[in-house]
C-alpha positions in Angstrom: 45.0 -135.3 148.8 46.8 -132.2 150.2 45.1 -129.2 148.6 47.5 -127.0 146.7 47.5 -123.3 146.0 47.2 -122.3 142.4 49.5 -119.4 141.5 47.7 -116.1 141.6 47.0 -115.4 138.0 48.1 -111.8 138.3 51.3 -110.6 139.8 50.8 -108.0 142.5 54.4 -106.9 142.3 53.9 -103.9 140.1 51.1 -102.3 142.2 52.7 -103.3 145.5 55.9 -101.7 144.4 54.2 -98.5 143.6 52.4 -98.6 146.9 55.4 -99.4 149.2 55.8 -96.5 151.5 53.0 -94.7 149.8 52.2 -92.9 153.0 55.6 -91.4 152.9 55.2 -90.0 149.4 53.9 -86.7 150.8 54.5 -83.4 149.1 54.9 -81.7 152.4 57.2 -81.7 155.4 55.4 -84.2 157.6 56.5 -82.6 160.9 59.6 -84.6 161.6 60.5 -82.2 164.5 58.1 -84.3 166.6 56.7 -81.2 168.2 53.6 -83.2 169.0 53.4 -86.7 170.4 50.9 -89.3 169.2 48.2 -90.0 171.7 45.4 -92.3 172.1 41.9 -91.1 172.5 40.2 -88.0 171.0 38.3 -87.6 167.8 39.4 -87.8 164.2 37.1 -85.8 161.8 37.3 -86.6 158.1 35.4 -84.8 155.4 33.5 -87.2 153.1 32.7 -86.0 149.6 29.2 -87.4 149.4 26.4 -89.2 151.3 26.7 -93.0 151.7 23.9 -95.0 150.3 23.6 -97.1 153.4 25.7 -99.3 155.7 24.9 -102.8 154.5 28.1 -103.8 152.6 26.3 -106.0 150.0 24.1 -103.2 148.8 26.9 -100.8 148.1 29.4 -100.2 145.3 30.8 -96.7 145.8 33.6 -95.2 147.8 31.6 -92.8 150.0 29.5 -95.7 151.2 32.5 -98.0 151.6 34.5 -95.4 153.7 32.4 -95.9 156.9 31.6 -99.6 156.0 35.4 -100.4 156.0 35.7 -99.1 159.6 32.8 -101.2 160.9 33.3 -104.6 159.1 36.0 -107.0 158.1 36.4 -109.4 155.1 37.8 -112.9 155.1 40.8 -111.6 153.2 42.3 -108.1 153.4 45.0 -106.0 151.8 48.2 -105.2 153.6 47.9 -101.5 154.4 49.3 -99.3 151.7 49.6 -102.1 149.1 47.5 -104.5 147.0 49.1 -107.5 148.6 46.6 -110.0 150.1 46.8 -110.9 153.8 44.6 -112.6 156.3 41.5 -110.9 157.6 38.8 -112.8 159.4 40.5 -115.8 157.8 44.0 -116.4 159.0 44.7 -118.6 156.0 43.1 -120.1 152.9 43.7 -122.7 150.3 41.8 -124.3 147.4 41.7 -127.5 145.5 43.6 -128.0 142.2 40.6 -126.9 140.2 40.2 -123.7 142.1 36.6 -124.4 143.0 36.7 -125.4 146.6 38.0 -122.8 149.0 38.8 -123.7 152.6 39.2 -120.8 155.2 40.8 -121.2 158.6 39.1 -118.6 160.7 40.4 -116.5 163.5 39.3 -117.7 166.9 37.7 -115.5 169.7 36.4 -112.8 167.3 33.0 -111.3 168.2 30.6 -109.1 166.4 29.8 -105.8 167.9 26.5 -107.2 169.3 28.5 -109.8 171.3 27.6 -112.8 169.1 30.4 -115.0 168.0 32.1 -114.9 164.7 32.5 -118.4 163.4 32.2 -120.6 160.3 28.4 -120.7 160.7 28.3 -116.9 160.5 30.5 -116.9 157.3 28.1 -119.4 155.7 25.1 -117.4 156.8 26.4 -114.4 154.9 27.3 -116.3 151.7 23.9 -118.1 151.7 22.1 -114.8 152.4 23.7 -113.2 149.3 23.0 -116.2 147.1 19.4 -116.6 148.2 18.5 -112.9 148.1 14.9 -112.4 146.9 13.4 -109.5 145.0 14.4 -107.6 141.9 15.0 -104.4 143.9 17.4 -106.1 146.4 19.3 -108.1 143.7 19.6 -105.0 141.5 21.6 -103.2 144.3 24.0 -106.1 144.7 26.3 -104.9 141.9 29.5 -106.3 143.2 27.9 -109.7 144.0 26.7 -110.0 140.5 30.0 -109.0 139.0 31.8 -111.7 141.0 29.2 -114.5 141.5 27.0 -113.9 138.4 23.6 -114.8 139.7 21.3 -116.0 142.5 19.4 -119.1 143.5 16.5 -117.5 141.6 17.4 -114.6 139.4 14.9 -111.7 139.5 17.0 -108.7 138.6 17.7 -107.7 135.1 21.2 -108.8 133.9 21.7 -111.5 136.6 23.5 -114.5 135.1 24.5 -118.0 135.9 25.3 -118.5 139.5 29.0 -119.2 140.4 28.3 -119.9 144.0 27.4 -123.5 145.0 27.4 -123.8 148.7 29.2 -123.0 152.0 29.8 -125.6 154.7 30.9 -125.0 158.3 33.2 -128.0 159.0 33.7 -126.7 162.5 33.6 -123.3 164.2 37.0 -122.4 162.7 36.7 -123.9 159.2 34.4 -122.6 156.4 34.5 -124.3 153.0 33.1 -122.3 150.1 32.4 -124.3 146.9 32.0 -122.6 143.5 30.6 -124.2 140.3 33.7 -123.3 138.3 37.1 -121.6 138.6 37.1 -117.8 138.4 40.3 -115.7 138.2 38.8 -113.1 140.6 39.6 -115.3 143.6 41.2 -115.0 146.1 41.2 -111.3 145.6 37.5 -111.0 145.4 37.2 -112.3 149.0 38.7 -109.0 150.0 35.9 -106.9 148.5 34.3 -104.5 151.0 30.9 -105.5 149.6 31.6 -109.1 150.8 32.2 -108.0 154.4 30.9 -110.4 157.0 27.9 -109.1 159.1 26.3 -110.4 162.3 23.7 -113.0 161.4 21.6 -112.1 164.4 21.7 -108.4 163.6 20.8 -109.1 160.0 17.8 -111.0 161.1 16.7 -108.5 163.7 17.1 -105.6 161.2 15.2 -107.3 158.4 18.2 -106.7 156.3 17.0 -108.3 153.1 14.1 -105.9 152.7 14.7 -103.4 149.9 11.9 -101.5 148.4 11.9 -99.5 145.2 9.7 -96.4 145.0 9.9 -95.0 141.5 13.6 -94.1 141.0 14.6 -94.5 144.6 15.3 -97.3 147.0 14.5 -97.8 150.7 16.7 -100.0 152.9 16.2 -101.9 156.1 16.9 -100.7 159.7 20.0 -102.9 159.6 21.3 -101.0 156.6 20.4 -97.5 158.0 20.5 -97.5 161.8 21.8 -100.8 163.2 24.8 -102.2 161.1 26.9 -104.7 163.0 30.2 -106.1 161.9 33.5 -107.1 163.6 35.6 -104.0 162.7 37.6 -101.6 164.8 34.8 -99.1 165.0 31.1 -99.5 165.9 28.2 -97.5 164.5 27.4 -94.4 166.5 24.7 -92.9 164.3 24.1 -90.9 161.2 22.9 -87.4 162.0 21.5 -86.2 158.6 20.7 -82.8 159.9 24.4 -82.3 160.7 25.6 -84.4 157.8 27.7 -86.4 160.3 28.4 -90.2 160.7 29.8 -91.2 164.0 31.9 -94.2 164.6 33.0 -95.3 168.1 36.1 -97.3 169.0 35.6 -101.0 169.5 37.6 -101.9 172.6 37.2 -105.6 171.8 38.6 -105.6 168.2 40.6 -108.6 167.3 43.2 -106.7 165.4 45.0 -103.4 165.9 42.7 -101.4 168.2 41.8 -97.9 167.1 43.9 -95.2 168.7 41.1 -92.6 168.7 37.9 -92.9 170.6 35.8 -91.6 167.9 35.7 -91.0 164.1 33.3 -88.5 162.6 32.8 -88.6 158.8 31.4 -85.1 158.0 29.7 -85.1 154.6 30.8 -81.9 152.8 29.8 -82.1 149.1 31.3 -78.9 148.0 35.1 -79.1 147.3 35.9 -75.5 148.3 34.0 -75.9 151.6 36.0 -79.1 152.4 39.2 -77.2 151.8 38.1 -74.3 153.9 37.2 -76.5 156.8 40.5 -78.3 156.6 42.3 -74.9 156.8 40.0 -73.8 159.7 40.8 -77.0 161.6 37.2 -78.1 161.8 38.1 -81.3 159.9 41.5 -83.1 160.0 41.3 -84.9 156.6 39.9 -84.5 153.1 39.9 -86.7 150.0 40.5 -86.0 146.4 41.8 -82.4 146.5 41.6 -80.5 143.2 44.9 -80.8 141.2 45.5 -77.1 141.5 45.2 -77.2 145.3 47.8 -79.9 146.0 50.9 -77.7 145.8 49.2 -74.9 147.8 48.1 -77.3 150.6 51.5 -78.8 150.7 53.1 -75.4 151.1 50.8 -74.6 154.0 52.1 -77.6 155.9 49.4 -80.1 155.2 50.3 -83.7 154.5 49.4 -84.4 150.8 49.6 -88.2 150.4 49.5 -89.5 146.8 48.1 -92.9 146.0 49.3 -94.7 142.9 46.8 -94.4 139.9 45.1 -97.8 140.1 41.9 -96.5 138.5 40.1 -95.5 135.3 37.8 -92.7 134.2 35.6 -93.5 131.2 32.9 -92.0 129.1 30.0 -94.5 129.1 27.9 -94.9 125.9 24.3 -96.3 126.3 23.4 -98.4 123.3 19.8 -98.3 124.2 19.8 -95.3 121.9 19.6 -96.8 118.4 22.1 -94.3 116.9 24.7 -95.4 119.5 24.4 -99.1 118.4 26.4 -98.1 115.3 30.1 -98.7 116.1 31.0 -95.8 113.8 29.1 -93.4 116.0 30.9 -94.7 119.1 34.2 -94.4 117.3 33.3 -90.9 116.3 32.8 -90.0 119.9 36.2 -91.4 120.8 38.0 -89.5 118.0 36.1 -86.3 119.1 37.6 -86.2 122.6 40.9 -84.3 123.1 41.9 -86.4 126.1 45.5 -85.3 126.2 44.4 -81.7 126.6 42.0 -82.8 129.3 44.8 -84.6 131.1 47.0 -81.5 130.9 44.4 -79.0 132.0 42.2 -80.9 134.5 44.1 -84.0 135.7 46.2 -84.3 138.8 50.0 -84.5 138.3 50.9 -87.9 136.9 47.6 -88.4 135.1 47.9 -90.4 131.9 45.5 -90.8 128.9 43.9 -94.2 129.0 43.8 -96.5 126.0 42.4 -99.4 127.9 40.0 -99.9 130.8 42.7 -101.0 133.2 46.2 -99.8 134.3 49.2 -101.1 132.5 50.3 -102.8 135.7 47.5 -105.4 135.4 48.1 -108.7 133.6 46.5 -108.7 130.2 47.2 -105.1 129.3 47.8 -105.0 125.5 50.1 -102.3 124.3 49.0 -102.7 120.7 45.3 -101.9 121.0 43.7 -99.5 118.5 44.1 -96.0 119.8 41.8 -93.1 119.3 44.0 -90.0 119.0 42.2 -86.7 118.8 40.9 -86.3 115.3 37.7 -84.2 114.9 37.8 -84.5 111.1 37.7 -88.3 111.4 34.8 -88.0 113.9 32.8 -85.9 111.5 33.5 -88.3 108.7 32.3 -91.3 110.7 29.1 -89.5 111.9 28.3 -88.7 108.2 28.9 -92.3 107.1 26.6 -93.5 109.9 23.9 -91.0 109.0 24.2 -89.5 112.5 24.9 -85.8 111.7 23.0 -83.5 114.0 22.9 -86.1 116.8 21.6 -84.9 120.1 22.7 -86.7 123.3 21.8 -86.5 127.0 25.0 -86.4 129.0 24.6 -87.3 132.7 27.2 -86.3 135.3 27.3 -85.9 139.1 28.2 -82.3 140.1 28.1 -82.9 143.9 31.0 -85.3 144.5 34.7 -85.8 143.9 35.9 -89.3 143.1 39.5 -90.7 143.0 39.3 -90.9 139.2 37.1 -87.8 138.8 38.2 -84.9 141.0 35.8 -82.3 139.4 33.0 -83.9 137.4 31.5 -80.5 136.4 34.8 -79.4 134.8 35.4 -82.7 133.1 31.8 -82.8 131.7 32.2 -79.3 130.3 35.5 -80.1 128.5 34.1 -83.3 127.0 30.8 -81.8 126.0 32.6 -78.9 124.2 34.7 -81.5 122.3 31.6 -83.3 121.2 29.7 -80.2 120.2 32.8 -79.1 118.1 32.1 -82.1 115.8 28.4 -81.5 115.5 27.0 -83.6 118.4 24.5 -81.6 120.3 24.9 -82.2 124.1 22.3 -81.7 126.7 23.9 -81.8 130.2 22.0 -83.5 132.9 23.5 -83.0 136.4 22.2 -85.4 139.0 23.2 -86.0 142.7 25.6 -88.9 143.1 23.4 -91.2 145.3 19.7 -91.2 144.9 20.0 -89.7 141.4 23.0 -90.1 139.1 24.0 -93.7 140.0 20.4 -95.0 139.9 19.6 -93.2 136.6 22.7 -94.5 135.0 23.1 -98.0 136.4 19.5 -99.0 137.2 17.3 -97.2 134.7 19.6 -96.3 131.8 18.2 -92.9 131.2 21.4 -91.4 129.8 23.0 -91.5 126.4 26.4 -90.6 127.7 27.8 -90.4 131.2 31.2 -90.1 133.0 32.0 -92.7 135.6 35.0 -94.7 136.7 36.5 -97.3 139.0 39.3 -97.8 141.5 40.5 -101.3 141.4 39.6 -103.6 144.3 42.3 -106.2 143.6 44.8 -106.8 140.9 43.1 -108.8 138.3 41.8 -107.9 134.8 38.4 -109.3 135.7 38.0 -106.6 138.4 38.3 -104.0 135.7 37.2 -105.2 132.3 35.1 -108.0 133.6 33.3 -105.7 136.0 32.4 -103.3 133.3 31.7 -105.5 130.3 31.5 -109.1 131.5 27.7 -109.2 131.3 24.9 -107.1 129.9 24.4 -103.9 131.9 21.8 -101.2 131.9 24.6 -98.7 132.1 25.8 -99.5 128.6 22.7 -100.9 127.1 24.9 -103.6 125.7 22.9 -106.8 126.5 23.2 -108.0 122.9 27.0 -108.0 122.9 27.2 -111.7 123.7 30.5 -112.2 121.8 32.1 -109.8 124.2 30.6 -111.5 127.3 31.7 -114.9 126.1 35.2 -113.8 125.4 35.5 -112.2 128.8 34.1 -115.3 130.5 36.6 -117.5 128.6 39.5 -115.3 129.7 38.3 -115.2 133.3 38.1 -119.0 133.4 41.6 -119.6 132.0 43.7 -121.1 134.8 47.1 -121.2 133.0 48.8 -117.9 133.5 50.3 -117.6 130.0 47.0 -118.5 128.5 45.2 -116.1 130.7 47.5 -113.2 129.8 47.0 -113.9 126.0 43.2 -114.2 126.4 42.9 -110.9 128.3 45.2 -109.1 125.8 42.9 -110.2 123.0 39.8 -109.1 124.9 41.4 -105.6 125.3 42.2 -105.5 121.6 38.7 -106.4 120.6 37.1 -104.0 123.1 39.0 -101.2 121.4 38.5 -102.2 117.8 35.3 -104.3 117.6 33.1 -103.4 120.5 33.9 -100.0 122.1 31.1 -100.0 124.7 32.7 -96.9 126.3 35.7 -94.7 125.8 38.6 -94.9 128.3 39.6 -91.3 129.4 42.5 -91.3 131.9 44.2 -92.9 134.9 44.6 -90.3 137.7 46.6 -90.6 140.9 44.3 -89.4 143.7 45.5 -87.9 146.9 44.3 -87.8 150.5 45.2 -84.8 152.7 45.5 -84.6 156.5 46.6 -82.0 159.0 50.1 -82.2 160.3 48.9 -83.3 163.8 47.5 -86.5 162.3 49.7 -89.5 162.4 49.4 -93.0 161.1 47.3 -92.4 158.0 48.3 -95.0 155.4 47.3 -94.1 151.9 46.1 -97.0 149.8 46.3 -97.5 146.0 42.8 -99.0 146.4 41.5 -96.0 148.5 41.1 -98.6 151.2 42.2 -96.5 154.2 41.4 -97.8 157.7 41.2 -95.3 160.4 42.2 -97.6 163.3 45.9 -96.7 162.6 45.3 -93.0 162.9 46.2 -90.9 166.0 46.1 -87.2 166.6 49.1 -85.4 168.2 48.7 -83.5 171.4 49.3 -79.8 171.2 
């Protein structure tokens, strides 16, 4: 029988509409006098806000790691630049059976990996089988996106791994790969566009011993593939990571199957201090920066820089770790929510257009419930709940990363300070624990659960409630210490498995109501529109609501 496409459960219209022409939503005059002409060649230097973890897509889950990875690899499905619309990537087209379990991909022909080996269906299946058959608790623990989407492995060894969604992958011929799942999941086809699920060269993976991940105390060591020899099919090839200079070099791939890069080289220069990034932009030593402080946007625009706003497709939250027995009490978690003056935080520390969040996803995503319980600022109510719970004089360790800026969190230090002051005002003693983003904060919070509270967030990867709520709370996570909240996990799994669109909408709305009123594993803080800034001699930068910028479209004007 002819396979039919199920309707995508979530309409992309709202986000796509926000994103149309997003690169043109600049606050500055973008140099329409054409005093410079776009040219090919040269170098584009972009200031990254933090170190990448490594360059193996499957072991990453943060934007600073994904920025170089996106330039070197491709996924089966991609997003149309500047939108959340799905378009073909390494797969020209795809379809699935009526049950949404068997996905057939028609692949691009003539594509090669950077090492010269052919991209084909066998390579696709090698990658899917590699992920599913990954061995070792250390390696599995670092595959956060994979677990969020596919649940578990052939043999689960990492804490929190669940039932495997993946069944098998078959190469029908060189140009046809068929992926079979054990059940329908609303994440697809959007999840096939996840950067973590980029397709790598099988030969390079084998040569680089890519599956070897070692844990040493609180840190992880990765393979030579992940650190020195990554190989994908993308518009740029890996040119090295000079840690002494804090520079990652990417070279133009002349054989790229898609739009070939206009510059010969991209350098991602890691500059962790926000003021230093801004200074180097003004000095012309870098040509682009990300996540400018809210107060700097107008100034930079006035100086002639292109300040490109992205729609706010993200969430900042205050995580609560229920490993602490006091935090298992819902009344204590509600007290924390009532203690936070989030509106004032939005007004004083948020970029223009920032909104207080009542749920863990934007209101443009299907399943958003306008009638959830809201936690307006009420310090007296917070004190009352703490007293009822016998938690007066509570002392909590509050972890935050002082060395990065994220799309949802432009200045973690300032955000921490405001939230900590709010908590202390209702009698909660706060011990601040600053930790570096990679190799510190993320491992302490997501792998070891050392914190009581932490600030973290998320930029959506595709427009589906499962990518937000399901990612955070669809399974037990060390980050929240919520492994016993099986009622929440079951409700999310049921919503995610609902094929009928009306039923899916209703199920996710109820999940959001119950998260707010019954479970409250964290406190949503805000949705903030992040910006990206480039000099006026840069052309072709397309700002993405998903922070999914690809640098092959960028050129630098001659002077």
